[in-house]
PQR file with spaces between the fields and no chain letter, atoms N, CA, C, O and H, PARSE charges and radii, in Angstrom:
ATOM       1  N    MET     1      -9.974   10.862   -0.673 -0.4000 1.5000
ATOM       2  CA   MET     1      -9.099    9.708   -0.580 -0.0000 2.0000
ATOM       3  C    MET     1      -9.675    8.743    0.445  0.5500 1.7000
ATOM       4  O    MET     1     -10.314    9.144    1.418 -0.5500 1.4000
ATOM       5  N    ARG     2      -9.435    7.481    0.205 -0.4000 1.5000
ATOM       6  CA   ARG     2      -9.941    6.422    1.091 -0.0000 2.0000
ATOM       7  C    ARG     2      -8.757    5.725    1.761  0.5500 1.7000
ATOM       8  O    ARG     2      -7.821    5.292    1.088 -0.5500 1.4000
ATOM       9  H    ARG     2      -8.915    7.154   -0.585  0.4000 1.0000
ATOM      10  N    LEU     3      -8.804    5.622    3.079 -0.4000 1.5000
ATOM      11  CA   LEU     3      -7.719    4.988    3.834 -0.0000 2.0000
ATOM      12  C    LEU     3      -7.630    3.510    3.478  0.5500 1.7000
ATOM      13  O    LEU     3      -8.600    2.765    3.626 -0.5500 1.4000
ATOM      14  H    LEU     3      -9.564    5.974    3.625  0.4000 1.0000
ATOM      15  N    LEU     4      -6.459    3.095    3.007 -0.4000 1.5000
ATOM      16  CA   LEU     4      -6.218    1.690    2.699 -0.0000 2.0000
ATOM      17  C    LEU     4      -5.739    0.952    3.935  0.5500 1.7000
ATOM      18  O    LEU     4      -6.213   -0.147    4.225 -0.5500 1.4000
ATOM      19  H    LEU     4      -5.672    3.700    2.887  0.4000 1.0000
ATOM      20  N    GLY     5      -4.808    1.542    4.662 -0.4000 1.5000
ATOM      21  CA   GLY     5      -4.275    0.908    5.864 -0.0000 2.0000
ATOM      22  C    GLY     5      -2.940    1.528    6.233  0.5500 1.7000
ATOM      23  O    GLY     5      -2.609    2.634    5.805 -0.5500 1.4000
ATOM      24  H    GLY     5      -4.423    2.434    4.426  0.4000 1.0000
ATOM      25  N    VAL     6      -2.178    0.796    7.037 -0.4000 1.5000
ATOM      26  CA   VAL     6      -0.872    1.260    7.516 -0.0000 2.0000
ATOM      27  C    VAL     6       0.200    0.306    7.005  0.5500 1.7000
ATOM      28  O    VAL     6       0.029   -0.913    7.051 -0.5500 1.4000
ATOM      29  H    VAL     6      -2.447   -0.102    7.384  0.4000 1.0000
ATOM      30  N    ILE     7       1.301    0.863    6.520 -0.4000 1.5000
ATOM      31  CA   ILE     7       2.415    0.032    6.053 -0.0000 2.0000
ATOM      32  C    ILE     7       3.042   -0.648    7.264  0.5500 1.7000
ATOM      33  O    ILE     7       3.527    0.019    8.178 -0.5500 1.4000
ATOM      34  H    ILE     7       1.440    1.853    6.483  0.4000 1.0000
ATOM      35  N    GLN     8       3.029   -1.980    7.267 -0.4000 1.5000
ATOM      36  CA   GLN     8       3.496   -2.732    8.430 -0.0000 2.0000
ATOM      37  C    GLN     8       4.853   -3.381    8.252  0.5500 1.7000
ATOM      38  O    GLN     8       5.569   -3.596    9.231 -0.5500 1.4000
ATOM      39  H    GLN     8       2.635   -2.523    6.525  0.4000 1.0000
ATOM      40  N    ASP     9       5.222   -3.700    7.013 -0.4000 1.5000
ATOM      41  CA   ASP     9       6.436   -4.481    6.820 -0.0000 2.0000
ATOM      42  C    ASP     9       6.954   -4.288    5.406  0.5500 1.7000
ATOM      43  O    ASP     9       6.272   -3.730    4.546 -0.5500 1.4000
ATOM      44  H    ASP     9       4.641   -3.526    6.218  0.4000 1.0000
ATOM      45  N    ILE    10       8.185   -4.765    5.180 -0.4000 1.5000
ATOM      46  CA   ILE    10       8.775   -4.790    3.847 -0.0000 2.0000
ATOM      47  C    ILE    10       9.110   -6.246    3.550  0.5500 1.7000
ATOM      48  O    ILE    10       9.770   -6.906    4.353 -0.5500 1.4000
ATOM      49  H    ILE    10       8.739   -5.218    5.879  0.4000 1.0000
ATOM      50  N    SER    11       8.662   -6.750    2.409 -0.4000 1.5000
ATOM      51  CA   SER    11       8.911   -8.148    2.059 -0.0000 2.0000
ATOM      52  C    SER    11      10.355   -8.341    1.599  0.5500 1.7000
ATOM      53  O    SER    11      11.078   -7.369    1.376 -0.5500 1.4000
ATOM      54  H    SER    11       8.126   -6.214    1.757  0.4000 1.0000
ATOM      55  N    HIS    12      10.764   -9.588    1.461 -0.4000 1.5000
ATOM      56  CA   HIS    12      12.133   -9.902    1.055 -0.0000 2.0000
ATOM      57  C    HIS    12      12.456   -9.375   -0.343  0.5500 1.7000
ATOM      58  O    HIS    12      13.627   -9.167   -0.662 -0.5500 1.4000
ATOM      59  H    HIS    12      10.177  -10.377    1.643  0.4000 1.0000
ATOM      60  N    ASP    13      11.436   -9.154   -1.186 -0.4000 1.5000
ATOM      61  CA   ASP    13      11.676   -8.638   -2.538 -0.0000 2.0000
ATOM      62  C    ASP    13      11.420   -7.129   -2.643  0.5500 1.7000
ATOM      63  O    ASP    13      11.359   -6.586   -3.746 -0.5500 1.4000
ATOM      64  H    ASP    13      10.485   -9.323   -0.927  0.4000 1.0000
ATOM      65  N    GLY    14      11.271   -6.449   -1.491 -0.4000 1.5000
ATOM      66  CA   GLY    14      11.183   -4.995   -1.481 -0.0000 2.0000
ATOM      67  C    GLY    14       9.784   -4.410   -1.546  0.5500 1.7000
ATOM      68  O    GLY    14       9.635   -3.189   -1.590 -0.5500 1.4000
ATOM      69  H    GLY    14      11.320   -6.890   -0.595  0.4000 1.0000
ATOM      70  N    LYS    15       8.755   -5.245   -1.552 -0.4000 1.5000
ATOM      71  CA   LYS    15       7.384   -4.731   -1.592 -0.0000 2.0000
ATOM      72  C    LYS    15       6.949   -4.304   -0.179  0.5500 1.7000
ATOM      73  O    LYS    15       7.377   -4.877    0.823 -0.5500 1.4000
ATOM      74  H    LYS    15       8.876   -6.237   -1.515  0.4000 1.0000
ATOM      75  N    LEU    16       6.099   -3.295   -0.136 -0.4000 1.5000
ATOM      76  CA   LEU    16       5.553   -2.802    1.126 -0.0000 2.0000
ATOM      77  C    LEU    16       4.292   -3.583    1.447  0.5500 1.7000
ATOM      78  O    LEU    16       3.440   -3.759    0.575 -0.5500 1.4000
ATOM      79  H    LEU    16       5.751   -2.829   -0.950  0.4000 1.0000
ATOM      80  N    ILE    17       4.153   -4.056    2.680 -0.4000 1.5000
ATOM      81  CA   ILE    17       3.010   -4.875    3.080 -0.0000 2.0000
ATOM      82  C    ILE    17       2.078   -4.041    3.961  0.5500 1.7000
ATOM      83  O    ILE    17       2.500   -3.430    4.943 -0.5500 1.4000
ATOM      84  H    ILE    17       4.845   -3.913    3.388  0.4000 1.0000
ATOM      85  N    VAL    18       0.784   -4.036    3.574 -0.4000 1.5000
ATOM      86  CA   VAL    18      -0.235   -3.269    4.287 -0.0000 2.0000
ATOM      87  C    VAL    18      -1.360   -4.202    4.697  0.5500 1.7000
ATOM      88  O    VAL    18      -1.842   -4.984    3.878 -0.5500 1.4000
ATOM      89  H    VAL    18       0.441   -4.533    2.777  0.4000 1.0000
ATOM      90  N    LYS    19      -1.790   -4.134    5.960 -0.4000 1.5000
ATOM      91  CA   LYS    19      -3.016   -4.821    6.377 -0.0000 2.0000
ATOM      92  C    LYS    19      -4.143   -3.872    6.005  0.5500 1.7000
ATOM      93  O    LYS    19      -4.336   -2.833    6.636 -0.5500 1.4000
ATOM      94  H    LYS    19      -1.398   -3.499    6.626  0.4000 1.0000
ATOM      95  N    ALA    20      -4.883   -4.247    4.969 -0.4000 1.5000
ATOM      96  CA   ALA    20      -5.843   -3.341    4.346 -0.0000 2.0000
ATOM      97  C    ALA    20      -7.224   -3.405    4.992  0.5500 1.7000
ATOM      98  O    ALA    20      -7.606   -4.413    5.587 -0.5500 1.4000
ATOM      99  H    ALA    20      -4.726   -5.091    4.456  0.4000 1.0000
ATOM     100  N    ARG    21      -7.956   -2.308    4.861 -0.4000 1.5000
ATOM     101  CA   ARG    21      -9.342   -2.243    5.321 -0.0000 2.0000
ATOM     102  C    ARG    21     -10.300   -2.774    4.265  0.5500 1.7000
ATOM     103  O    ARG    21     -11.440   -3.118    4.575 -0.5500 1.4000
ATOM     104  H    ARG    21      -7.645   -1.489    4.378  0.4000 1.0000
ATOM     105  N    PHE    22      -9.836   -2.842    3.006 -0.4000 1.5000
ATOM     106  CA   PHE    22     -10.629   -3.342    1.888 -0.0000 2.0000
ATOM     107  C    PHE    22      -9.661   -3.827    0.818  0.5500 1.7000
ATOM     108  O    PHE    22      -8.460   -3.569    0.901 -0.5500 1.4000
ATOM     109  H    PHE    22      -8.910   -2.562    2.754  0.4000 1.0000
ATOM     110  N    ALA    23     -10.174   -4.522   -0.177 -0.4000 1.5000
ATOM     111  CA   ALA    23      -9.342   -5.029   -1.268 -0.0000 2.0000
ATOM     112  C    ALA    23      -9.373   -4.042   -2.431  0.5500 1.7000
ATOM     113  O    ALA    23     -10.406   -3.897   -3.084 -0.5500 1.4000
ATOM     114  H    ALA    23     -11.149   -4.732   -0.244  0.4000 1.0000
ATOM     115  N    PRO    24      -8.260   -3.361   -2.700 -0.5600 1.5000
ATOM     116  CA   PRO    24      -8.226   -2.417   -3.813  0.2800 2.0000
ATOM     117  C    PRO    24      -8.062   -3.138   -5.150  0.5500 1.7000
ATOM     118  O    PRO    24      -7.786   -4.337   -5.187 -0.5500 1.4000
ATOM     119  N    ASN    25      -8.233   -2.407   -6.232 -0.4000 1.5000
ATOM     120  CA   ASN    25      -8.025   -2.960   -7.565 -0.0000 2.0000
ATOM     121  C    ASN    25      -6.534   -3.141   -7.835  0.5500 1.7000
ATOM     122  O    ASN    25      -5.701   -2.424   -7.283 -0.5500 1.4000
ATOM     123  H    ASN    25      -8.458   -1.434   -6.202  0.4000 1.0000
ATOM     124  N    ALA    26      -6.212   -4.104   -8.686 -0.4000 1.5000
ATOM     125  CA   ALA    26      -4.824   -4.338   -9.062 -0.0000 2.0000
ATOM     126  C    ALA    26      -4.288   -3.124   -9.806  0.5500 1.7000
ATOM     127  O    ALA    26      -5.010   -2.487  -10.573 -0.5500 1.4000
ATOM     128  H    ALA    26      -6.889   -4.687   -9.135  0.4000 1.0000
ATOM     129  N    ARG    27      -3.024   -2.808   -9.578 -0.4000 1.5000
ATOM     130  CA   ARG    27      -2.304   -1.698  -10.209 -0.0000 2.0000
ATOM     131  C    ARG    27      -2.826   -0.316   -9.820  0.5500 1.7000
ATOM     132  O    ARG    27      -2.464    0.679  -10.447 -0.5500 1.4000
ATOM     133  H    ARG    27      -2.437   -3.325   -8.954  0.4000 1.0000
ATOM     134  N    GLU    28      -3.673   -0.246   -8.791 -0.4000 1.5000
ATOM     135  CA   GLU    28      -4.182    1.044   -8.341 -0.0000 2.0000
ATOM     136  C    GLU    28      -3.051    1.827   -7.659  0.5500 1.7000
ATOM     137  O    GLU    28      -2.224    1.246   -6.956 -0.5500 1.4000
ATOM     138  H    GLU    28      -3.967   -1.055   -8.282  0.4000 1.0000
ATOM     139  N    VAL    29      -3.023    3.135   -7.870 -0.4000 1.5000
ATOM     140  CA   VAL    29      -1.984    3.995   -7.293 -0.0000 2.0000
ATOM     141  C    VAL    29      -2.258    4.185   -5.803  0.5500 1.7000
ATOM     142  O    VAL    29      -3.385    4.473   -5.399 -0.5500 1.4000
ATOM     143  H    VAL    29      -3.695    3.607   -8.441  0.4000 1.0000
ATOM     144  N    VAL    30      -1.214    4.021   -4.994 -0.4000 1.5000
ATOM     145  CA   VAL    30      -1.299    4.188   -3.546 -0.0000 2.0000
ATOM     146  C    VAL    30      -0.555    5.468   -3.195  0.5500 1.7000
ATOM     147  O    VAL    30       0.549    5.709   -3.684 -0.5500 1.4000
ATOM     148  H    VAL    30      -0.299    3.787   -5.322  0.4000 1.0000
ATOM     149  N    ARG    31      -1.177    6.301   -2.331 -0.4000 1.5000
ATOM     150  CA   ARG    31      -0.616    7.609   -1.987 -0.0000 2.0000
ATOM     151  C    ARG    31      -0.530    7.777   -0.472  0.5500 1.7000
ATOM     152  O    ARG    31      -1.180    7.056    0.285 -0.5500 1.4000
ATOM     153  H    ARG    31      -2.074    6.105   -1.934  0.4000 1.0000
ATOM     154  N    ASP    32       0.284    8.741   -0.044 -0.4000 1.5000
ATOM     155  CA   ASP    32       0.356    9.071    1.374 -0.0000 2.0000
ATOM     156  C    ASP    32      -0.639   10.185    1.690  0.5500 1.7000
ATOM     157  O    ASP    32      -1.446   10.557    0.838 -0.5500 1.4000
ATOM     158  H    ASP    32       0.812    9.327   -0.658  0.4000 1.0000
ATOM     159  N    ASN    33      -0.585   10.716    2.903 -0.4000 1.5000
ATOM     160  CA   ASN    33      -1.589   11.695    3.326 -0.0000 2.0000
ATOM     161  C    ASN    33      -1.485   13.046    2.625  0.5500 1.7000
ATOM     162  O    ASN    33      -2.422   13.840    2.702 -0.5500 1.4000
ATOM     163  H    ASN    33       0.071   10.414    3.595  0.4000 1.0000
ATOM     164  N    VAL    34      -0.377   13.333    1.943 -0.4000 1.5000
ATOM     165  CA   VAL    34      -0.251   14.583    1.178 -0.0000 2.0000
ATOM     166  C    VAL    34      -0.357   14.323   -0.328  0.5500 1.7000
ATOM     167  O    VAL    34       0.054   15.148   -1.144 -0.5500 1.4000
ATOM     168  H    VAL    34       0.385   12.689    1.880  0.4000 1.0000
ATOM     169  N    LYS    35      -0.909   13.174   -0.674 -0.4000 1.5000
ATOM     170  CA   LYS    35      -1.194   12.762   -2.047 -0.0000 2.0000
ATOM     171  C    LYS    35       0.050   12.494   -2.900  0.5500 1.7000
ATOM     172  O    LYS    35      -0.032   12.504   -4.128 -0.5500 1.4000
ATOM     173  H    LYS    35      -1.243   12.504   -0.012  0.4000 1.0000
ATOM     174  N    SER    36       1.199   12.254   -2.261 -0.4000 1.5000
ATOM     175  CA   SER    36       2.399   11.853   -2.992 -0.0000 2.0000
ATOM     176  C    SER    36       2.313   10.363   -3.287  0.5500 1.7000
ATOM     177  O    SER    36       1.898    9.580   -2.432 -0.5500 1.4000
ATOM     178  H    SER    36       1.265   12.246   -1.263  0.4000 1.0000
ATOM     179  N    GLU    37       2.702    9.973   -4.483 -0.4000 1.5000
ATOM     180  CA   GLU    37       2.615    8.557   -4.867 -0.0000 2.0000
ATOM     181  C    GLU    37       3.650    7.731   -4.111  0.5500 1.7000
ATOM     182  O    GLU    37       4.836    8.060   -4.092 -0.5500 1.4000
ATOM     183  H    GLU    37       3.040   10.609   -5.177  0.4000 1.0000
ATOM     184  N    ILE    38       3.177    6.654   -3.490 -0.4000 1.5000
ATOM     185  CA   ILE    38       4.042    5.699   -2.791 -0.0000 2.0000
ATOM     186  C    ILE    38       4.396    4.555   -3.740  0.5500 1.7000
ATOM     187  O    ILE    38       5.545    4.116   -3.794 -0.5500 1.4000
ATOM     188  H    ILE    38       2.213    6.387   -3.506  0.4000 1.0000
ATOM     189  N    GLY    39       3.399    4.076   -4.487 -0.4000 1.5000
ATOM     190  CA   GLY    39       3.601    2.972   -5.410 -0.0000 2.0000
ATOM     191  C    GLY    39       2.277    2.499   -5.974  0.5500 1.7000
ATOM     192  O    GLY    39       1.291    3.235   -5.981 -0.5500 1.4000
ATOM     193  H    GLY    39       2.466    4.432   -4.443  0.4000 1.0000
ATOM     194  N    ARG    40       2.265    1.252   -6.452 -0.4000 1.5000
ATOM     195  CA   ARG    40       1.053    0.659   -7.026 -0.0000 2.0000
ATOM     196  C    ARG    40       0.790   -0.704   -6.394  0.5500 1.7000
ATOM     197  O    ARG    40       1.717   -1.405   -5.987 -0.5500 1.4000
ATOM     198  H    ARG    40       3.066    0.653   -6.447  0.4000 1.0000
ATOM     199  N    VAL    41      -0.482   -1.063   -6.319 -0.4000 1.5000
ATOM     200  CA   VAL    41      -0.876   -2.356   -5.768 -0.0000 2.0000
ATOM     201  C    VAL    41      -0.328   -3.465   -6.671  0.5500 1.7000
ATOM     202  O    VAL    41      -0.622   -3.504   -7.865 -0.5500 1.4000
ATOM     203  H    VAL    41      -1.235   -0.493   -6.650  0.4000 1.0000
ATOM     204  N    ALA    42       0.460   -4.353   -6.095 -0.4000 1.5000
ATOM     205  CA   ALA    42       1.031   -5.468   -6.841 -0.0000 2.0000
ATOM     206  C    ALA    42       0.220   -6.743   -6.631  0.5500 1.7000
ATOM     207  O    ALA    42       0.052   -7.543   -7.551 -0.5500 1.4000
ATOM     208  H    ALA    42       0.698   -4.321   -5.124  0.4000 1.0000
ATOM     209  N    LYS    43      -0.288   -6.923   -5.395 -0.4000 1.5000
ATOM     210  CA   LYS    43      -0.970   -8.177   -5.071 -0.0000 2.0000
ATOM     211  C    LYS    43      -1.864   -7.978   -3.856  0.5500 1.7000
ATOM     212  O    LYS    43      -1.514   -7.255   -2.923 -0.5500 1.4000
ATOM     213  H    LYS    43      -0.152   -6.273   -4.647  0.4000 1.0000
ATOM     214  N    VAL    44      -3.024   -8.632   -3.879 -0.4000 1.5000
ATOM     215  CA   VAL    44      -3.923   -8.670   -2.728 -0.0000 2.0000
ATOM     216  C    VAL    44      -3.984  -10.130   -2.292  0.5500 1.7000
ATOM     217  O    VAL    44      -4.229  -11.010   -3.117 -0.5500 1.4000
ATOM     218  H    VAL    44      -3.308   -9.219   -4.637  0.4000 1.0000
ATOM     219  N    PHE    45      -3.766  -10.397   -1.004 -0.4000 1.5000
ATOM     220  CA   PHE    45      -3.740  -11.785   -0.540 -0.0000 2.0000
ATOM     221  C    PHE    45      -4.276  -11.870    0.883  0.5500 1.7000
ATOM     222  O    PHE    45      -4.486  -10.852    1.543 -0.5500 1.4000
ATOM     223  H    PHE    45      -3.567   -9.682   -0.334  0.4000 1.0000
ATOM     224  N    GLY    46      -4.492  -13.084    1.342 -0.4000 1.5000
ATOM     225  CA   GLY    46      -4.976  -13.305    2.696 -0.0000 2.0000
ATOM     226  C    GLY    46      -6.482  -13.457    2.741  0.5500 1.7000
ATOM     227  O    GLY    46      -7.118  -13.626    1.701 -0.5500 1.4000
ATOM     228  H    GLY    46      -4.322  -13.911    0.806  0.4000 1.0000
ATOM     229  N    PRO    47      -7.065  -13.399    3.940 -0.5600 1.5000
ATOM     230  CA   PRO    47      -8.500  -13.596    4.104  0.2800 2.0000
ATOM     231  C    PRO    47      -9.303  -12.460    3.468  0.5500 1.7000
ATOM     232  O    PRO    47      -8.854  -11.315    3.420 -0.5500 1.4000
ATOM     233  N    VAL    48     -10.479  -12.797    2.989 -0.4000 1.5000
ATOM     234  CA   VAL    48     -11.331  -11.830    2.312 -0.0000 2.0000
ATOM     235  C    VAL    48     -11.742  -10.695    3.253  0.5500 1.7000
ATOM     236  O    VAL    48     -11.790   -9.538    2.835 -0.5500 1.4000
ATOM     237  H    VAL    48     -10.843  -13.727    3.028  0.4000 1.0000
ATOM     238  N    ARG    49     -12.036  -11.008    4.500 -0.4000 1.5000
ATOM     239  CA   ARG    49     -12.514   -9.985    5.446 -0.0000 2.0000
ATOM     240  C    ARG    49     -11.426   -9.043    5.933  0.5500 1.7000
ATOM     241  O    ARG    49     -11.725   -7.918    6.333 -0.5500 1.4000
ATOM     242  H    ARG    49     -11.997  -11.948    4.839  0.4000 1.0000
ATOM     243  N    SER    50     -10.199   -9.467    5.910 -0.4000 1.5000
ATOM     244  CA   SER    50      -9.092   -8.586    6.307 -0.0000 2.0000
ATOM     245  C    SER    50      -7.869   -8.877    5.426  0.5500 1.7000
ATOM     246  O    SER    50      -6.918   -9.523    5.864 -0.5500 1.4000
ATOM     247  H    SER    50      -9.956  -10.381    5.586  0.4000 1.0000
ATOM     248  N    PRO    51      -7.909   -8.394    4.189 -0.5600 1.5000
ATOM     249  CA   PRO    51      -6.839   -8.713    3.232  0.2800 2.0000
ATOM     250  C    PRO    51      -5.540   -7.957    3.522  0.5500 1.7000
ATOM     251  O    PRO    51      -5.521   -6.948    4.227 -0.5500 1.4000
ATOM     252  N    TYR    52      -4.489   -8.471    2.965 -0.4000 1.5000
ATOM     253  CA   TYR    52      -3.192   -7.799    2.961 -0.0000 2.0000
ATOM     254  C    TYR    52      -2.914   -7.360    1.533  0.5500 1.7000
ATOM     255  O    TYR    52      -3.378   -7.984    0.579 -0.5500 1.4000
ATOM     256  H    TYR    52      -4.504   -9.290    2.392  0.4000 1.0000
ATOM     257  N    VAL    53      -2.151   -6.276    1.397 -0.4000 1.5000
ATOM     258  CA   VAL    53      -1.822   -5.750    0.080 -0.0000 2.0000
ATOM     259  C    VAL    53      -0.313   -5.600   -0.008  0.5500 1.7000
ATOM     260  O    VAL    53       0.324   -5.068    0.901 -0.5500 1.4000
ATOM     261  H    VAL    53      -1.774   -5.769    2.173  0.4000 1.0000
ATOM     262  N    ALA    54       0.260   -6.079   -1.123 -0.4000 1.5000
ATOM     263  CA   ALA    54       1.669   -5.850   -1.414 -0.0000 2.0000
ATOM     264  C    ALA    54       1.740   -4.691   -2.397  0.5500 1.7000
ATOM     265  O    ALA    54       1.089   -4.712   -3.441 -0.5500 1.4000
ATOM     266  H    ALA    54      -0.258   -6.512   -1.861  0.4000 1.0000
ATOM     267  N    ILE    55       2.532   -3.683   -2.060 -0.4000 1.5000
ATOM     268  CA   ILE    55       2.656   -2.493   -2.891 -0.0000 2.0000
ATOM     269  C    ILE    55       4.053   -2.466   -3.502  0.5500 1.7000
ATOM     270  O    ILE    55       5.054   -2.574   -2.794 -0.5500 1.4000
ATOM     271  H    ILE    55       3.061   -3.666   -1.211  0.4000 1.0000
ATOM     272  N    GLU    56       4.107   -2.319   -4.827 -0.4000 1.5000
ATOM     273  CA   GLU    56       5.378   -2.155   -5.531 -0.0000 2.0000
ATOM     274  C    GLU    56       5.759   -0.682   -5.389  0.5500 1.7000
ATOM     275  O    GLU    56       5.095    0.173   -5.974 -0.5500 1.4000
ATOM     276  H    GLU    56       3.293   -2.231   -5.402  0.4000 1.0000
ATOM     277  N    PRO    57       6.819   -0.359   -4.619 -0.5600 1.5000
ATOM     278  CA   PRO    57       7.160    1.052   -4.400  0.2800 2.0000
ATOM     279  C    PRO    57       7.660    1.718   -5.672  0.5500 1.7000
ATOM     280  O    PRO    57       8.265    1.077   -6.532 -0.5500 1.4000
ATOM     281  N    ARG    58       7.396    3.025   -5.778 -0.4000 1.5000
ATOM     282  CA   ARG    58       7.877    3.768   -6.951 -0.0000 2.0000
ATOM     283  C    ARG    58       9.394    3.848   -6.879  0.5500 1.7000
ATOM     284  O    ARG    58       9.978    3.705   -5.805 -0.5500 1.4000
ATOM     285  H    ARG    58       6.905    3.546   -5.080  0.4000 1.0000
ATOM     286  N    ASN    59      10.027    4.075   -8.016 -0.4000 1.5000
ATOM     287  CA   ASN    59      11.489    4.177   -8.070 -0.0000 2.0000
ATOM     288  C    ASN    59      11.971    5.329   -7.211  0.5500 1.7000
ATOM     289  O    ASN    59      11.394    6.416   -7.238 -0.5500 1.4000
ATOM     290  H    ASN    59       9.552    4.191   -8.888  0.4000 1.0000
ATOM     291  N    GLY    60      13.019    5.094   -6.456 -0.4000 1.5000
ATOM     292  CA   GLY    60      13.624    6.133   -5.635 -0.0000 2.0000
ATOM     293  C    GLY    60      13.003    6.297   -4.258  0.5500 1.7000
ATOM     294  O    GLY    60      13.480    7.111   -3.467 -0.5500 1.4000
ATOM     295  H    GLY    60      13.488    4.211   -6.434  0.4000 1.0000
ATOM     296  N    LEU    61      11.953    5.547   -3.952 -0.4000 1.5000
ATOM     297  CA   LEU    61      11.308    5.672   -2.643 -0.0000 2.0000
ATOM     298  C    LEU    61      12.168    5.005   -1.581  0.5500 1.7000
ATOM     299  O    LEU    61      12.616    3.874   -1.769 -0.5500 1.4000
ATOM     300  H    LEU    61      11.566    4.886   -4.595  0.4000 1.0000
ATOM     301  N    GLN    62      12.404    5.693   -0.466 -0.4000 1.5000
ATOM     302  CA   GLN    62      13.133    5.104    0.660 -0.0000 2.0000
ATOM     303  C    GLN    62      12.124    4.325    1.492  0.5500 1.7000
ATOM     304  O    GLN    62      11.370    4.908    2.272 -0.5500 1.4000
ATOM     305  H    GLN    62      12.041    6.612   -0.314  0.4000 1.0000
ATOM     306  N    THR    63      12.112    3.013    1.326 -0.4000 1.5000
ATOM     307  CA   THR    63      11.070    2.185    1.923 -0.0000 2.0000
ATOM     308  C    THR    63      11.075    2.215    3.449  0.5500 1.7000
ATOM     309  O    THR    63      10.008    2.148    4.060 -0.5500 1.4000
ATOM     310  H    THR    63      12.724    2.539    0.692  0.4000 1.0000
ATOM     311  N    LEU    64      12.225    2.313    4.068 -0.4000 1.5000
ATOM     312  CA   LEU    64      12.263    2.353    5.534 -0.0000 2.0000
ATOM     313  C    LEU    64      11.615    3.620    6.075  0.5500 1.7000
ATOM     314  O    LEU    64      11.124    3.624    7.204 -0.5500 1.4000
ATOM     315  H    LEU    64      13.091    2.368    3.572  0.4000 1.0000
ATOM     316  N    ALA    65      11.603    4.688    5.297 -0.4000 1.5000
ATOM     317  CA   ALA    65      11.030    5.956    5.737 -0.0000 2.0000
ATOM     318  C    ALA    65       9.505    5.920    5.786  0.5500 1.7000
ATOM     319  O    ALA    65       8.894    6.751    6.459 -0.5500 1.4000
ATOM     320  H    ALA    65      12.002    4.684    4.379  0.4000 1.0000
ATOM     321  N    VAL    66       8.883    4.977    5.088 -0.4000 1.5000
ATOM     322  CA   VAL    66       7.416    4.942    5.040 -0.0000 2.0000
ATOM     323  C    VAL    66       6.808    3.890    5.963  0.5500 1.7000
ATOM     324  O    VAL    66       5.584    3.791    6.043 -0.5500 1.4000
ATOM     325  H    VAL    66       9.379    4.302    4.541  0.4000 1.0000
ATOM     326  N    LEU    67       7.615    3.112    6.653 -0.4000 1.5000
ATOM     327  CA   LEU    67       7.080    2.125    7.598 -0.0000 2.0000
ATOM     328  C    LEU    67       6.244    2.830    8.661  0.5500 1.7000
ATOM     329  O    LEU    67       6.679    3.829    9.235 -0.5500 1.4000
ATOM     330  H    LEU    67       8.609    3.193    6.588  0.4000 1.0000
ATOM     331  N    GLY    68       5.044    2.313    8.924 -0.4000 1.5000
ATOM     332  CA   GLY    68       4.165    2.886    9.929 -0.0000 2.0000
ATOM     333  C    GLY    68       3.282    4.011    9.427  0.5500 1.7000
ATOM     334  O    GLY    68       2.467    4.532   10.189 -0.5500 1.4000
ATOM     335  H    GLY    68       4.690    1.502    8.458  0.4000 1.0000
ATOM     336  N    LYS    69       3.418    4.402    8.163 -0.4000 1.5000
ATOM     337  CA   LYS    69       2.612    5.498    7.607 -0.0000 2.0000
ATOM     338  C    LYS    69       1.279    4.976    7.076  0.5500 1.7000
ATOM     339  O    LYS    69       1.183    3.848    6.591 -0.5500 1.4000
ATOM     340  H    LYS    69       4.080    3.979    7.545  0.4000 1.0000
ATOM     341  N    GLU    70       0.255    5.823    7.179 -0.4000 1.5000
ATOM     342  CA   GLU    70      -1.046    5.499    6.582 -0.0000 2.0000
ATOM     343  C    GLU    70      -0.963    5.751    5.084  0.5500 1.7000
ATOM     344  O    GLU    70      -0.348    6.720    4.637 -0.5500 1.4000
ATOM     345  H    GLU    70       0.334    6.739    7.573  0.4000 1.0000
ATOM     346  N    VAL    71      -1.594    4.862    4.312 -0.4000 1.5000
ATOM     347  CA   VAL    71      -1.629    5.023    2.862 -0.0000 2.0000
ATOM     348  C    VAL    71      -3.074    5.014    2.376  0.5500 1.7000
ATOM     349  O    VAL    71      -3.960    4.448    3.018 -0.5500 1.4000
ATOM     350  H    VAL    71      -2.094    4.076    4.675  0.4000 1.0000
ATOM     351  N    TYR    72      -3.289    5.646    1.245 -0.4000 1.5000
ATOM     352  CA   TYR    72      -4.635    5.887    0.727 -0.0000 2.0000
ATOM     353  C    TYR    72      -4.695    5.559   -0.764  0.5500 1.7000
ATOM     354  O    TYR    72      -3.673    5.488   -1.446 -0.5500 1.4000
ATOM     355  H    TYR    72      -2.570    6.106    0.724  0.4000 1.0000
ATOM     356  N    VAL    73      -5.921    5.361   -1.248 -0.4000 1.5000
ATOM     357  CA   VAL    73      -6.197    5.281   -2.683 -0.0000 2.0000
ATOM     358  C    VAL    73      -7.247    6.346   -2.993  0.5500 1.7000
ATOM     359  O    VAL    73      -8.066    6.681   -2.137 -0.5500 1.4000
ATOM     360  H    VAL    73      -6.752    5.419   -0.693  0.4000 1.0000
ATOM     361  N    LEU    74      -7.223    6.872   -4.202 -0.4000 1.5000
ATOM     362  CA   LEU    74      -8.187    7.890   -4.580 -0.0000 2.0000
ATOM     363  C    LEU    74      -9.527    7.239   -4.876  0.5500 1.7000
ATOM     364  O    LEU    74      -9.588    6.203   -5.539 -0.5500 1.4000
ATOM     365  H    LEU    74      -6.557    6.601   -4.897  0.4000 1.0000
ATOM     366  N    GLU    75     -10.592    7.842   -4.389 -0.4000 1.5000
ATOM     367  CA   GLU    75     -11.926    7.344   -4.686 -0.0000 2.0000
ATOM     368  C    GLU    75     -12.371    7.931   -6.010  0.5500 1.7000
ATOM     369  O    GLU    75     -12.074    9.081   -6.332 -0.5500 1.4000
ATOM     370  H    GLU    75     -10.542    8.683   -3.851  0.4000 1.0000
ATOM     371  N    GLU    76     -13.084    7.126   -6.765 -0.4000 1.5000
ATOM     372  CA   GLU    76     -13.580    7.596   -8.066 -0.0000 2.0000
ATOM     373  C    GLU    76     -14.885    8.297   -7.934  0.5500 1.7000
ATOM     374  O    GLU    76     -15.444    8.755   -8.931 -0.5500 1.4000
ATOM     375  H    GLU    76     -13.325    6.191   -6.504  0.4000 1.0000
């Protein structure tokens, strides 16, 4: 697994905001450190060298519980 970044905020529409170490592919699955699915990449925005990622959380996820957690994507 490759570290994407840390969940820093929740947007007004419920997406999780991560200051990413790299720009992942759209719709890529985002996981926590025990490989549980957090959600999928909805949007990559901001500067190219330090992008931000909006993650659409999976149904039933308690978004406040994941604030401050490291998230990962699987390497191919």
